[in-house]
C-alpha positions, 0 to 999 in steps of 0.5 A: 495410545500412551501419554506423550512426555515432553523432553526434559527442559521443554516446560518452564519450571518454577525454578526457571521463573524464579531465576528470570525474576531474580535476574530482572530484579538484580539489574538496576537499569532494567528496573528504571526502564520499567518505571518509565514504560509503565508511565509512558509509551515505550517509544517515548522512552526509546526515541533517539533525541539526536535524530530528532534534533538533527531533523531537517525538513528542507529539500533541495527539490520539492514539489508540493504546494497543496494540501494533503488528502485523508483516506480516513479509517480505510485502507485505500492508500494505494488509490489515494497515492495514485490519484494524488500523483495524477492530481499534481498535473491536474492542478497545473493543467486547470491552473487551480490550487486545490483539486481531488479526484473522487477516491470513492468512485475508483474504490466502488469499481475496485470492490466490484472488479475485486469480487469478480476476480475473487469469484473467478479464482474460487472457480479456478481452485474449486478442485482443491480441498477447502483447507488447501493453503491457497484456497484458505488464503483467498477466503482469509484475505477477501474484502480488503481495501488494499492494492497495487500500482498496476491495479490502480491503472487497470481501474483508471483504464477501464472506468476513468475518473471523476472529480470528487464532487461528483461522487463524494465520500460517504460514511462507509468510504471513509470508514470501511470496516463495517461495509467490508465485514458484510461484503466478506460474508456475501463473498464467502457465502458465494464462494461456497455456492460457486464451489458447489456448482463449479463442476458445471462452469456455466452453472458456476458462472451463473451463480457468480452473476447472482452474487455480483448483483448483490455486491453491486447493490451493497456497494451502491447502498454504502458508497452511492451509484457512480455517475455515468456522465457529468457536466465539467466546468471550473473557475481557475486561479485567474478567475477565468471561467471554463466549461468542457460540457458533458463527459463520461468518466473515461472521456474526462480521464482521457482529456485531463490525465497528464501522465502516461500511467500505462507506461509505468512499471513497478520496481521493487527491492527484494533482497531475499536470496530466493528473489535474484535481482534484474528479474520479474516476479508476480504474485499468484492471485494478485489483481482486481480486474480479470483480463487486465495486465498482471501485477509485475515486479522488476527486482532491482538494486536499491541505488537504481531505485533511489536514482530513478525516484530522485530523477523524477522529482527533480524533473517535476513528477511526484513518485508513487511508493510502497513501504512498511509504514509503521516501523521506526516512525513518529507522527509527532516529529513527522519523521522516519529514520531506521534508527529512530528508536533505540529498543535494543537499550530499552530491552537489553537485547539485540532486536536487529534483523536485516531487511531480508531476514525481516521478510523471511520472518514475517517481520516486514512487508509492504503495508502502505503506499504514499507519494514522494514530493521532494528529495534532498540530494548532496553531491548527488547522493540523497539524504532525505525524502519529503513524503505526502501521506493520505492520513489528513493534515492532523498528523505529521507536519500538516500531513507531510513527513520527512524520510531519512535515507537510512529508512528508505534503505530498510523499509521502502520496497517499491516505486512506480517509474517510467519504463523509458527511464530504465537501462536497456538491459532492464527494459529487456528483462521486463519482457521475460516470463515472471517468476510466480510467487505464492499468493501469501508472499509479502511482495503482495501484502499491500493489496491485502 
């Protein structure tokens, strides 16, 4: 085989590099920016002080009167956001100022169920090559902390909930990296063994049972053993004492959850041309509990999504949502704004992409779930949103943030909303067979 020659101009030549150097040196503005960015972060240079100075953290409707929670060094945002949604009603029901469900309890069952879900997917795809894109994606993404709203509901429905003292945080629940790395090794090794046995379904399932025994042992060592029942009692704000007796986690959830979480649906704003609005979508192999209802998204226009979120807040109910958290945000100023940083001026180049283009180019995806606890509407239109994060009180304003409406447009992708609030046309659309997106689609990214 002869040597393959690249076409003229394909490789950088010394003259090309020399021209780039001269062009940079000839621009006094770029040299000044270089001096600044080599001393401080680029965000410190690019931040738009006008937006910061005009930031107002007051809201026309605000719900939170409690302290934030902390997910630590873990990816459990979706669980924290779900539990934080439920604890608002719980605190009112108990007449207490502070309460937390055990996030560790829910994560334990998610990890075990997710292991079973993964191994079943391995059995289902065992006839494909190991380097098939879906198989490779399953192996790459196994053992993560993320999840989706429907996955949270599936866990609560199956296992219930417990107050935090009955299964408190551990070193591994708050800092999951090491536990997850070992869990991934167990599951990837198990995947090879299950694939090898997959011609005999019974043998493959027997091998899966053995692997899940190791997974349960690993989780119990790192996270503790979930309680089967507990004695529930508390003292309220009026100093009155209450005792409800021995409860299982499911009995506790059935008695104390104040929201009909099974009636909530996931609404997304996906502006890609390949995802027409007013239709349902799902992502292949996105889930945790085998046999639970699938993760279904209804793609709606942004105006409806905003209106439903604002309605819920104004009726006294926080809103679970998913977004691309790291874009155009400042922890120091507790602020998100679509134009918070002027990177174009720093680099002398347009970096602008539309929301659809960012999804298509892999520049944006759902990375974090949080809770809306306030909205500021003027003449019916939302201007800003109050956000309860789960990064602890040390970040933002005691853990709370303000999201300007411009950011909502560009980087928010999903909310959980009550089904009955949807217009009849969209309630009907929810019953349609969903379009199946590939496992690696960005609409499933929050789970990984």
